[in-house]
All heavy atoms as a GROMACS GRO file, in nm:
protein
  546
    1MET      N    1 -12.330  11.382   1.870
    1MET     CA    2 -12.384  11.254   1.912
    1MET      C    3 -12.432  11.180   1.787
    1MET      O    4 -12.516  11.229   1.715
    1MET     CB    5 -12.499  11.278   2.009
    1MET     CG    6 -12.570  11.153   2.048
    1MET     SD    7 -12.692  11.173   2.179
    1MET     CE    8 -12.821  11.258   2.094
    2ASN      N    9 -12.377  11.064   1.764
    2ASN     CA   10 -12.424  10.984   1.651
    2ASN      C   11 -12.460  10.844   1.698
    2ASN      O   12 -12.415  10.799   1.801
    2ASN     CB   13 -12.319  10.980   1.540
    2ASN     CG   14 -12.190  10.914   1.584
    2ASN    OD1   15 -12.185  10.848   1.687
    2ASN    ND2   16 -12.085  10.933   1.507
    3THR      N   17 -12.543  10.780   1.620
    3THR     CA   18 -12.584  10.644   1.653
    3THR      C   19 -12.524  10.548   1.552
    3THR      O   20 -12.494  10.585   1.440
    3THR     CB   21 -12.738  10.630   1.652
    3THR    OG1   22 -12.784  10.664   1.522
    3THR    CG2   23 -12.801  10.721   1.755
    4SER      N   24 -12.507  10.428   1.595
    4SER     CA   25 -12.456  10.325   1.505
    4SER      C   26 -12.544  10.202   1.519
    4SER      O   27 -12.631  10.196   1.605
    4SER     CB   28 -12.311  10.292   1.540
    4SER     OG   29 -12.305  10.238   1.670
    5LEU      N   30 -12.520  10.105   1.437
    5LEU     CA   31 -12.600   9.983   1.441
    5LEU      C   32 -12.560   9.892   1.555
    5LEU      O   33 -12.624   9.790   1.578
    5LEU     CB   34 -12.588   9.911   1.307
    5LEU     CG   35 -12.646   9.985   1.187
    5LEU    CD1   36 -12.621   9.906   1.059
    5LEU    CD2   37 -12.794  10.010   1.204
    6SER      N   38 -12.457   9.926   1.629
    6SER     CA   39 -12.410   9.839   1.736
    6SER      C   40 -12.496   9.849   1.862
    6SER      O   41 -12.478   9.771   1.954
    6SER     CB   42 -12.265   9.872   1.771
    6SER     OG   43 -12.258  10.000   1.829
    7GLY      N   44 -12.586   9.946   1.870
    7GLY     CA   45 -12.670   9.961   1.987
    7GLY      C   46 -12.612  10.054   2.091
    7GLY      O   47 -12.661  10.061   2.203
    8ASP      N   48 -12.505  10.125   2.058
    8ASP     CA   49 -12.443  10.218   2.150
    8ASP      C   50 -12.450  10.359   2.093
    8ASP      O   51 -12.450  10.379   1.972
    8ASP     CB   52 -12.296  10.183   2.173
    8ASP     CG   53 -12.277  10.054   2.249
    8ASP    OD1   54 -12.371  10.013   2.318
    8ASP    OD2   55 -12.169   9.994   2.237
    9LEU      N   56 -12.457  10.456   2.183
    9LEU     CA   57 -12.451  10.596   2.144
    9LEU      C   58 -12.311  10.647   2.177
    9LEU      O   59 -12.258  10.620   2.284
    9LEU     CB   60 -12.554  10.678   2.220
    9LEU     CG   61 -12.699  10.647   2.193
    9LEU    CD1   62 -12.788  10.726   2.288
    9LEU    CD2   63 -12.735  10.678   2.051
   10ASN      N   64 -12.253  10.721   2.086
   10ASN     CA   65 -12.122  10.778   2.107
   10ASN      C   66 -12.140  10.922   2.153
   10ASN      O   67 -12.171  11.010   2.074
   10ASN     CB   68 -12.040  10.772   1.978
   10ASN     CG   69 -11.899  10.820   1.996
   10ASN    OD1   70 -11.859  10.861   2.103
   10ASN    ND2   71 -11.823  10.814   1.888
   11LEU      N   72 -12.120  10.946   2.282
   11LEU     CA   73 -12.132  11.079   2.339
   11LEU      C   74 -11.992  11.131   2.368
   11LEU      O   75 -11.936  11.105   2.474
   11LEU     CB   76 -12.215  11.078   2.468
   11LEU     CG   77 -12.360  11.036   2.454
   11LEU    CD1   78 -12.426  11.023   2.590
   11LEU    CD2   79 -12.435  11.135   2.369
   12TYR      N   80 -11.936  11.201   2.271
   12TYR     CA   81 -11.803  11.261   2.286
   12TYR      C   82 -11.698  11.158   2.327
   12TYR      O   83 -11.618  11.182   2.416
   12TYR     CB   84 -11.807  11.378   2.384
   12TYR     CG   85 -11.907  11.483   2.346
   12TYR    CD1   86 -12.026  11.497   2.416
   12TYR    CD2   87 -11.884  11.565   2.237
   12TYR    CE1   88 -12.119  11.592   2.379
   12TYR    CE2   89 -11.977  11.661   2.199
   12TYR     CZ   90 -12.093  11.674   2.271
   12TYR     OH   91 -12.185  11.768   2.235
   13GLY      N   92 -11.702  11.042   2.265
   13GLY     CA   93 -11.603  10.938   2.290
   13GLY      C   94 -11.642  10.838   2.397
   13GLY      O   95 -11.569  10.742   2.420
   14VAL      N   96 -11.752  10.858   2.463
   14VAL     CA   97 -11.799  10.764   2.565
   14VAL      C   98 -11.916  10.689   2.506
   14VAL      O   99 -12.016  10.748   2.465
   14VAL     CB  100 -11.842  10.839   2.693
   14VAL    CG1  101 -11.898  10.742   2.795
   14VAL    CG2  102 -11.727  10.918   2.750
   15PHE      N  103 -11.904  10.557   2.500
   15PHE     CA  104 -12.010  10.474   2.445
   15PHE      C  105 -12.112  10.441   2.554
   15PHE      O  106 -12.078  10.384   2.657
   15PHE     CB  107 -11.953  10.346   2.385
   15PHE     CG  108 -11.876  10.371   2.260
   15PHE    CD1  109 -11.737  10.377   2.262
   15PHE    CD2  110 -11.940  10.393   2.140
   15PHE    CE1  111 -11.666  10.402   2.147
   15PHE    CE2  112 -11.870  10.418   2.024
   15PHE     CZ  113 -11.732  10.424   2.028
   16VAL      N  114 -12.236  10.479   2.529
   16VAL     CA  115 -12.345  10.458   2.624
   16VAL      C  116 -12.446  10.365   2.558
   16VAL      O  117 -12.489  10.390   2.445
   16VAL     CB  118 -12.413  10.592   2.660
   16VAL    CG1  119 -12.527  10.572   2.757
   16VAL    CG2  120 -12.311  10.690   2.715
   17PRO      N  121 -12.484  10.256   2.626
   17PRO     CA  122 -12.584  10.166   2.566
   17PRO      C  123 -12.716  10.238   2.540
   17PRO      O  124 -12.762  10.318   2.622
   17PRO     CB  125 -12.604  10.058   2.672
   17PRO     CG  126 -12.486  10.068   2.762
   17PRO     CD  127 -12.439  10.209   2.756
   18THR      N  128 -12.775  10.211   2.426
   18THR     CA  129 -12.902  10.273   2.389
   18THR      C  130 -13.011  10.239   2.490
   18THR      O  131 -13.094  10.324   2.523
   18THR     CB  132 -12.944  10.225   2.249
   18THR    OG1  133 -12.838  10.250   2.159
   18THR    CG2  134 -13.068  10.296   2.201
   19PHE      N  135 -13.008  10.117   2.541
   19PHE     CA  136 -13.109  10.076   2.638
   19PHE      C  137 -13.102  10.161   2.766
   19PHE      O  138 -13.205  10.194   2.824
   19PHE     CB  139 -13.092   9.928   2.671
   19PHE     CG  140 -13.204   9.871   2.753
   19PHE    CD1  141 -13.331   9.862   2.702
   19PHE    CD2  142 -13.182   9.826   2.882
   19PHE    CE1  143 -13.435   9.811   2.777
   19PHE    CE2  144 -13.284   9.775   2.958
   19PHE     CZ  145 -13.411   9.767   2.906
   20LEU      N  146 -12.982  10.198   2.808
   20LEU     CA  147 -12.967  10.283   2.926
   20LEU      C  148 -13.028  10.421   2.902
   20LEU      O  149 -13.094  10.477   2.990
   20LEU     CB  150 -12.819  10.296   2.963
   20LEU     CG  151 -12.786  10.382   3.084
   20LEU    CD1  152 -12.844  10.319   3.210
   20LEU    CD2  153 -12.636  10.398   3.096
   21VAL      N  154 -13.007  10.476   2.785
   21VAL     CA  155 -13.066  10.606   2.751
   21VAL      C  156 -13.218  10.596   2.748
   21VAL      O  157 -13.289  10.684   2.798
   21VAL     CB  158 -13.010  10.657   2.617
   21VAL    CG1  159 -13.079  10.784   2.574
   21VAL    CG2  160 -12.860  10.676   2.625
   22LEU      N  161 -13.270  10.488   2.691
   22LEU     CA  162 -13.415  10.469   2.687
   22LEU      C  163 -13.473  10.450   2.826
   22LEU      O  164 -13.583  10.498   2.856
   22LEU     CB  165 -13.451  10.350   2.598
   22LEU     CG  166 -13.438  10.372   2.448
   22LEU    CD1  167 -13.466  10.242   2.374
   22LEU    CD2  168 -13.532  10.480   2.402
   23MET      N  169 -13.400  10.381   2.914
   23MET     CA  170 -13.447  10.362   3.051
   23MET      C  171 -13.457  10.497   3.124
   23MET      O  172 -13.554  10.522   3.195
   23MET     CB  173 -13.354  10.268   3.127
   23MET     CG  174 -13.368  10.123   3.087
   23MET     SD  175 -13.246  10.015   3.164
   23MET     CE  176 -13.277  10.040   3.336
   24ALA      N  177 -13.357  10.582   3.106
   24ALA     CA  178 -13.360  10.713   3.170
   24ALA      C  179 -13.473  10.800   3.114
   24ALA      O  180 -13.543  10.868   3.190
   24ALA     CB  181 -13.226  10.783   3.151
   25ALA      N  182 -13.493  10.796   2.983
   25ALA     CA  183 -13.601  10.873   2.922
   25ALA      C  184 -13.737  10.822   2.968
   25ALA      O  185 -13.829  10.901   2.994
   25ALA     CB  186 -13.590  10.867   2.770
   26ALA      N  187 -13.753  10.690   2.979
   26ALA     CA  188 -13.879  10.633   3.026
   26ALA      C  189 -13.906  10.671   3.170
   26ALA      O  190 -14.021  10.698   3.209
   26ALA     CB  191 -13.876  10.481   3.011
   27TYR      N  192 -13.801  10.678   3.251
   27TYR     CA  193 -13.817  10.718   3.391
   27TYR      C  194 -13.865  10.863   3.401
   27TYR      O  195 -13.954  10.894   3.480
   27TYR     CB  196 -13.685  10.701   3.466
   27TYR     CG  197 -13.694  10.732   3.612
   27TYR    CD1  198 -13.753  10.643   3.701
   27TYR    CD2  199 -13.645  10.851   3.662
   27TYR    CE1  200 -13.762  10.673   3.835
   27TYR    CE2  201 -13.654  10.882   3.796
   27TYR     CZ  202 -13.712  10.791   3.883
   27TYR     OH  203 -13.721  10.821   4.015
   28LEU      N  204 -13.807  10.950   3.320
   28LEU     CA  205 -13.849  11.090   3.321
   28LEU      C  206 -13.992  11.106   3.270
   28LEU      O  207 -14.072  11.183   3.326
   28LEU     CB  208 -13.753  11.174   3.238
   28LEU     CG  209 -13.611  11.186   3.294
   28LEU    CD1  210 -13.522  11.259   3.194
   28LEU    CD2  211 -13.611  11.254   3.428
   29LEU      N  212 -14.026  11.033   3.165
   29LEU     CA  213 -14.162  11.039   3.111
   29LEU      C  214 -14.263  10.982   3.210
   29LEU      O  215 -14.372  11.036   3.227
   29LEU     CB  216 -14.169  10.964   2.977
   29LEU     CG  217 -14.300  10.970   2.902
   29LEU    CD1  218 -14.338  11.114   2.870
   29LEU    CD2  219 -14.290  10.889   2.775
   30LYS      N  220 -14.226  10.874   3.277
   30LYS     CA  221 -14.314  10.816   3.379
   30LYS      C  222 -14.336  10.915   3.492
   30LYS      O  223 -14.447  10.927   3.545
   30LYS     CB  224 -14.254  10.687   3.434
   30LYS     CG  225 -14.346  10.610   3.524
   30LYS     CD  226 -14.310  10.592   3.669
   30LYS     CE  227 -14.180  10.627   3.722
   30LYS     NZ  228 -14.182  10.650   3.867
   31GLY      N  229 -14.233  10.990   3.530
   31GLY     CA  230 -14.248  11.091   3.634
   31GLY      C  231 -14.345  11.200   3.594
   31GLY      O  232 -14.425  11.247   3.676
   32ALA      N  233 -14.340  11.241   3.467
   32ALA     CA  234 -14.433  11.342   3.419
   32ALA      C  235 -14.576  11.289   3.419
   32ALA      O  236 -14.670  11.359   3.461
   32ALA     CB  237 -14.393  11.388   3.279
   33ILE      N  238 -14.594  11.166   3.372
   33ILE     CA  239 -14.728  11.105   3.371
   33ILE      C  240 -14.779  11.089   3.513
   33ILE      O  241 -14.896  11.115   3.542
   33ILE     CB  242 -14.725  10.970   3.296
   33ILE    CG1  243 -14.694  10.992   3.149
   33ILE    CG2  244 -14.856  10.896   3.314
   33ILE    CD1  245 -14.667  10.864   3.073
   34ARG      N  246 -14.691  11.048   3.604
   34ARG     CA  247 -14.729  11.030   3.744
   34ARG      C  248 -14.774  11.162   3.806
   34ARG      O  249 -14.871  11.166   3.882
   34ARG     CB  250 -14.611  10.972   3.822
   34ARG     CG  251 -14.641  10.946   3.966
   34ARG     CD  252 -14.520  10.881   4.033
   34ARG     NE  253 -14.548  10.861   4.172
   34ARG     CZ  254 -14.491  10.930   4.271
   34ARG    NH1  255 -14.402  11.022   4.244
   34ARG    NH2  256 -14.523  10.906   4.395
   35GLY      N  257 -14.706  11.269   3.773
   35GLY     CA  258 -14.745  11.401   3.825
   35GLY      C  259 -14.883  11.442   3.778
   35GLY      O  260 -14.963  11.494   3.856
   36VAL      N  261 -14.910  11.419   3.650
   36VAL     CA  262 -15.043  11.453   3.596
   36VAL      C  263 -15.150  11.367   3.662
   36VAL      O  264 -15.257  11.418   3.701
   36VAL     CB  265 -15.044  11.434   3.443
   36VAL    CG1  266 -15.185  11.443   3.387
   36VAL    CG2  267 -14.952  11.535   3.377
   37LEU      N  268 -15.123  11.239   3.679
   37LEU     CA  269 -15.222  11.150   3.741
   37LEU      C  270 -15.244  11.185   3.888
   37LEU      O  271 -15.357  11.177   3.938
   37LEU     CB  272 -15.179  11.004   3.727
   37LEU     CG  273 -15.180  10.946   3.586
   37LEU    CD1  274 -15.126  10.804   3.587
   37LEU    CD2  275 -15.319  10.951   3.527
   38ALA      N  276 -15.137  11.224   3.958
   38ALA     CA  277 -15.150  11.260   4.100
   38ALA      C  278 -15.233  11.388   4.116
   38ALA      O  279 -15.316  11.396   4.206
   38ALA     CB  280 -15.012  11.277   4.162
   39ARG      N  281 -15.210  11.487   4.029
   39ARG     CA  282 -15.286  11.612   4.038
   39ARG      C  283 -15.433  11.592   4.001
   39ARG      O  284 -15.519  11.665   4.050
   39ARG     CB  285 -15.225  11.718   3.948
   39ARG     CG  286 -15.113  11.791   4.019
   39ARG     CD  287 -15.056  11.899   3.934
   39ARG     NE  288 -14.941  11.836   3.866
   39ARG     CZ  289 -14.902  11.861   3.744
   39ARG    NH1  290 -14.966  11.948   3.670
   39ARG    NH2  291 -14.799  11.800   3.692
   40SER      N  292 -15.462  11.493   3.918
   40SER     CA  293 -15.601  11.470   3.878
   40SER      C  294 -15.677  11.385   3.979
   40SER      O  295 -15.797  11.364   3.963
   40SER     CB  296 -15.605  11.403   3.740
   40SER     OG  297 -15.558  11.269   3.750
   41GLY      N  298 -15.609  11.333   4.081
   41GLY     CA  299 -15.676  11.250   4.181
   41GLY      C  300 -15.690  11.105   4.142
   41GLY      O  301 -15.762  11.029   4.206
   42PHE      N  302 -15.619  11.063   4.039
   42PHE     CA  303 -15.630  10.925   3.991
   42PHE      C  304 -15.577  10.824   4.093
   42PHE      O  305 -15.628  10.713   4.103
   42PHE     CB  306 -15.553  10.912   3.859
   42PHE     CG  307 -15.561  10.777   3.796
   42PHE    CD1  308 -15.676  10.736   3.732
   42PHE    CD2  309 -15.453  10.691   3.800
   42PHE    CE1  310 -15.684  10.611   3.673
   42PHE    CE2  311 -15.459  10.566   3.742
   42PHE     CZ  312 -15.575  10.526   3.678
   43TYR      N  313 -15.476  10.863   4.169
   43TYR     CA  314 -15.415  10.769   4.264
   43TYR      C  315 -15.506  10.736   4.382
   43TYR      O  316 -15.482  10.639   4.453
   43TYR     CB  317 -15.280  10.824   4.314
   43TYR     CG  318 -15.168  10.795   4.218
   43TYR    CD1  319 -15.125  10.892   4.128
   43TYR    CD2  320 -15.106  10.671   4.216
   43TYR    CE1  321 -15.023  10.866   4.039
   43TYR    CE2  322 -15.005  10.644   4.127
   43TYR     CZ  323 -14.963  10.741   4.039
   43TYR     OH  324 -14.863  10.714   3.951
   44ALA      N  325 -15.611  10.811   4.402
   44ALA     CA  326 -15.707  10.778   4.507
   44ALA      C  327 -15.784  10.651   4.471
   44ALA      O  328 -15.837  10.582   4.559
   44ALA     CB  329 -15.804  10.893   4.528
   45ARG      N  330 -15.789  10.617   4.343
   45ARG     CA  331 -15.862  10.499   4.297
   45ARG      C  332 -15.772  10.377   4.279
   45ARG      O  333 -15.821  10.269   4.246
   45ARG     CB  334 -15.929  10.529   4.164
   45ARG     CG  335 -16.026  10.643   4.171
   45ARG     CD  336 -16.080  10.674   4.033
   45ARG     NE  337 -16.162  10.794   4.036
   45ARG     CZ  338 -16.293  10.793   4.045
   45ARG    NH1  339 -16.358  10.680   4.054
   45ARG    NH2  340 -16.359  10.906   4.047
   46ILE      N  341 -15.643  10.394   4.299
   46ILE     CA  342 -15.547  10.285   4.278
   46ILE      C  343 -15.526  10.211   4.409
   46ILE      O  344 -15.501  10.272   4.514
   46ILE     CB  345 -15.413  10.340   4.225
   46ILE    CG1  346 -15.433  10.411   4.093
   46ILE    CG2  347 -15.309  10.231   4.211
   46ILE    CD1  348 -15.482  10.322   3.983
   47TRP      N  349 -15.532  10.078   4.404
   47TRP     CA  350 -15.515   9.996   4.523
   47TRP      C  351 -15.372  10.000   4.575
   47TRP      O  352 -15.348  10.015   4.693
   47TRP     CB  353 -15.556   9.852   4.492
   47TRP     CG  354 -15.519   9.755   4.599
   47TRP    CD1  355 -15.574   9.747   4.724
   47TRP    CD2  356 -15.418   9.656   4.595
   47TRP    NE1  357 -15.515   9.648   4.796
   47TRP    CE2  358 -15.418   9.590   4.719
   47TRP    CE3  359 -15.328   9.615   4.498
   47TRP    CZ2  360 -15.331   9.486   4.748
   47TRP    CZ3  361 -15.243   9.512   4.527
   47TRP    CH2  362 -15.244   9.449   4.651
   48HIS      N  363 -15.274   9.987   4.486
   48HIS     CA  364 -15.134   9.981   4.525
   48HIS      C  365 -15.053  10.074   4.434
   48HIS      O  366 -15.008  10.033   4.327
   48HIS     CB  367 -15.084   9.837   4.511
   48HIS     CG  368 -14.961   9.807   4.589
   48HIS    ND1  369 -14.841   9.865   4.559
   48HIS    CD2  370 -14.940   9.725   4.694
   48HIS    CE1  371 -14.750   9.819   4.642
   48HIS    NE2  372 -14.809   9.735   4.726
   49PRO      N  373 -15.033  10.200   4.474
   49PRO     CA  374 -14.966  10.297   4.388
   49PRO      C  375 -14.825  10.256   4.346
   49PRO      O  376 -14.784  10.283   4.233
   49PRO     CB  377 -14.964  10.425   4.471
   49PRO     CG  378 -15.074  10.408   4.569
   49PRO     CD  379 -15.082  10.262   4.597
   50GLY      N  380 -14.750  10.194   4.435
   50GLY     CA  381 -14.614  10.151   4.400
   50GLY      C  382 -14.613  10.049   4.288
   50GLY      O  383 -14.532  10.057   4.195
   51LEU      N  384 -14.702   9.954   4.296
   51LEU     CA  385 -14.713   9.852   4.192
   51LEU      C  386 -14.759   9.914   4.060
   51LEU      O  387 -14.710   9.880   3.952
   51LEU     CB  388 -14.810   9.743   4.237
   51LEU     CG  389 -14.820   9.617   4.153
   51LEU    CD1  390 -14.685   9.548   4.145
   51LEU    CD2  391 -14.923   9.524   4.212
   52PHE      N  392 -14.851  10.008   4.070
   52PHE     CA  393 -14.898  10.078   3.951
   52PHE      C  394 -14.784  10.156   3.885
   52PHE      O  395 -14.772  10.159   3.763
   52PHE     CB  396 -15.014  10.172   3.987
   52PHE     CG  397 -15.066  10.250   3.870
   52PHE    CD1  398 -15.152  10.191   3.780
   52PHE    CD2  399 -15.026  10.380   3.848
   52PHE    CE1  400 -15.200  10.262   3.671
   52PHE    CE2  401 -15.073  10.452   3.740
   52PHE     CZ  402 -15.161  10.392   3.651
   53ASN      N  403 -14.700  10.221   3.967
   53ASN     CA  404 -14.587  10.298   3.913
   53ASN      C  405 -14.487  10.209   3.841
   53ASN      O  406 -14.434  10.246   3.737
   53ASN     CB  407 -14.518  10.376   4.024
   53ASN     CG  408 -14.599  10.493   4.070
   53ASN    OD1  409 -14.682  10.546   3.997
   53ASN    ND2  410 -14.578  10.535   4.193
   54VAL      N  411 -14.460  10.091   3.895
   54VAL     CA  412 -14.369   9.997   3.828
   54VAL      C  413 -14.430   9.950   3.695
   54VAL      O  414 -14.361   9.945   3.593
   54VAL     CB  415 -14.338   9.875   3.919
   54VAL    CG1  416 -14.264   9.767   3.844
   54VAL    CG2  417 -14.258   9.919   4.040
   55ALA      N  418 -14.558   9.919   3.696
   55ALA     CA  419 -14.624   9.876   3.573
   55ALA      C  420 -14.626   9.989   3.470
   55ALA      O  421 -14.605   9.965   3.351
   55ALA     CB  422 -14.767   9.831   3.604
   56LEU      N  423 -14.647  10.112   3.515
   56LEU     CA  424 -14.646  10.227   3.424
   56LEU      C  425 -14.509  10.244   3.362
   56LEU      O  426 -14.497  10.268   3.242
   56LEU     CB  427 -14.689  10.353   3.500
   56LEU     CG  428 -14.693  10.483   3.421
   56LEU    CD1  429 -14.796  10.473   3.309
   56LEU    CD2  430 -14.724  10.599   3.514
   57TYR      N  431 -14.404  10.229   3.442
   57TYR     CA  432 -14.267  10.239   3.390
   57TYR      C  433 -14.240  10.132   3.284
   57TYR      O  434 -14.183  10.160   3.179
   57TYR     CB  435 -14.166  10.227   3.504
   57TYR     CG  436 -14.024  10.223   3.458
   57TYR    CD1  437 -13.962  10.337   3.410
   57TYR    CD2  438 -13.951  10.106   3.460
   57TYR    CE1  439 -13.831  10.334   3.365
   57TYR    CE2  440 -13.820  10.101   3.417
   57TYR     CZ  441 -13.761  10.216   3.370
   57TYR     OH  442 -13.631  10.212   3.326
   58ILE      N  443 -14.283  10.010   3.310
   58ILE     CA  444 -14.260   9.901   3.215
   58ILE      C  445 -14.337   9.925   3.086
   58ILE      O  446 -14.285   9.901   2.976
   58ILE     CB  447 -14.299   9.766   3.280
   58ILE    CG1  448 -14.199   9.732   3.390
   58ILE    CG2  449 -14.304   9.654   3.176
   58ILE    CD1  450 -14.236   9.615   3.475
   59VAL      N  451 -14.458   9.976   3.096
   59VAL     CA  452 -14.538  10.006   2.976
   59VAL      C  453 -14.472  10.118   2.895
   59VAL      O  454 -14.462  10.109   2.772
   59VAL     CB  455 -14.683  10.041   3.015
   59VAL    CG1  456 -14.758  10.103   2.898
   59VAL    CG2  457 -14.755   9.918   3.064
   60VAL      N  458 -14.426  10.222   2.963
   60VAL     CA  459 -14.362  10.334   2.893
   60VAL      C  460 -14.233  10.287   2.827
   60VAL      O  461 -14.206  10.318   2.710
   60VAL     CB  462 -14.337  10.452   2.990
   60VAL    CG1  463 -14.248  10.557   2.927
   60VAL    CG2  464 -14.469  10.513   3.033
   61LEU      N  465 -14.151  10.211   2.899
   61LEU     CA  466 -14.025  10.161   2.843
   61LEU      C  467 -14.051  10.067   2.726
   61LEU      O  468 -13.984  10.077   2.622
   61LEU     CB  469 -13.942  10.091   2.951
   61LEU     CG  470 -13.808  10.035   2.908
   61LEU    CD1  471 -13.717  10.145   2.855
   61LEU    CD2  472 -13.742   9.962   3.024
   62GLY      N  473 -14.146   9.979   2.739
   62GLY     CA  474 -14.179   9.888   2.630
   62GLY      C  475 -14.230   9.961   2.507
   62GLY      O  476 -14.198   9.925   2.394
   63SER      N  477 -14.309  10.066   2.529
   63SER     CA  478 -14.358  10.145   2.417
   63SER      C  479 -14.245  10.217   2.346
   63SER      O  480 -14.241  10.224   2.223
   63SER     CB  481 -14.461  10.247   2.465
   63SER     OG  482 -14.570  10.182   2.524
   64MET      N  483 -14.152  10.269   2.423
   64MET     CA  484 -14.038  10.338   2.362
   64MET      C  485 -13.950  10.240   2.284
   64MET      O  486 -13.901  10.273   2.177
   64MET     CB  487 -13.955  10.409   2.471
   64MET     CG  488 -14.027  10.526   2.532
   64MET     SD  489 -13.936  10.603   2.665
   64MET     CE  490 -13.810  10.689   2.572
   65LEU      N  491 -13.933  10.119   2.337
   65LEU     CA  492 -13.854  10.019   2.265
   65LEU      C  493 -13.924   9.976   2.136
   65LEU      O  494 -13.860   9.956   2.033
   65LEU     CB  495 -13.831   9.897   2.353
   65LEU     CG  496 -13.725   9.912   2.461
   65LEU    CD1  497 -13.729   9.793   2.555
   65LEU    CD2  498 -13.588   9.926   2.399
   66ALA      N  499 -14.056   9.964   2.141
   66ALA     CA  500 -14.131   9.923   2.021
   66ALA      C  501 -14.129  10.031   1.914
   66ALA      O  502 -14.130  10.000   1.795
   66ALA     CB  503 -14.275   9.889   2.060
   67LEU      N  504 -14.129  10.158   1.956
   67LEU     CA  505 -14.130  10.267   1.861
   67LEU      C  506 -13.991  10.307   1.811
   67LEU      O  507 -13.980  10.389   1.722
   67LEU     CB  508 -14.199  10.389   1.923
   67LEU     CG  509 -14.347  10.372   1.954
   67LEU    CD1  510 -14.399  10.493   2.027
   67LEU    CD2  511 -14.426  10.349   1.827
   68MET      N  512 -13.889  10.249   1.869
   68MET     CA  513 -13.752  10.282   1.832
   68MET      C  514 -13.723  10.234   1.690
   68MET      O  515 -13.756  10.120   1.655
   68MET     CB  516 -13.656  10.218   1.930
   68MET     CG  517 -13.516  10.264   1.918
   68MET     SD  518 -13.419  10.193   2.050
   68MET     CE  519 -13.275  10.149   1.959
   69PRO      N  520 -13.661  10.319   1.608
   69PRO     CA  521 -13.628  10.276   1.472
   69PRO      C  522 -13.530  10.158   1.476
   69PRO      O  523 -13.437  10.156   1.554
   69PRO     CB  524 -13.562  10.397   1.407
   69PRO     CG  525 -13.586  10.510   1.499
   69PRO     CD  526 -13.622  10.456   1.632
   70GLY      N  527 -13.554  10.062   1.392
   70GLY     CA  528 -13.467   9.945   1.385
   70GLY      C  529 -13.503   9.837   1.484
   70GLY      O  530 -13.431   9.740   1.500
   71ALA      N  531 -13.615   9.855   1.556
   71ALA     CA  532 -13.658   9.752   1.651
   71ALA      C  533 -13.705   9.629   1.576
   71ALA      O  534 -13.762   9.637   1.468
   71ALA     CB  535 -13.771   9.806   1.740
   72ALA      N  536 -13.676   9.515   1.633
   72ALA     CA  537 -13.718   9.388   1.570
   72ALA      C  538 -13.869   9.380   1.572
   72ALA      O  539 -13.934   9.410   1.671
   72ALA     CB  540 -13.658   9.271   1.644
   73SER      N  541 -13.928   9.340   1.461
   73SER     CA  542 -14.073   9.331   1.456
   73SER      C  543 -14.123   9.190   1.469
   73SER      O  544 -14.058   9.096   1.465
   73SER     CB  545 -14.128   9.392   1.328
   73SER     OG  546 -14.046   9.376   1.218
   0.00000   0.00000   0.00000
């Protein structure tokens, strides 16, 4: 697996957009964070858990995009 400046990942001849890979990774990370928050009882204090989950996903994805090497500053 190698990366190029074009924004695509070459996975054995199949070009996958980097953003798609980051979206999948953010979804998995959000699931892990959600599990920890659910076990700690944090969701009992949240007014709208679905809305909170969407906002959490956007924050995680945005953080991953900001930390990505070569991101525009």
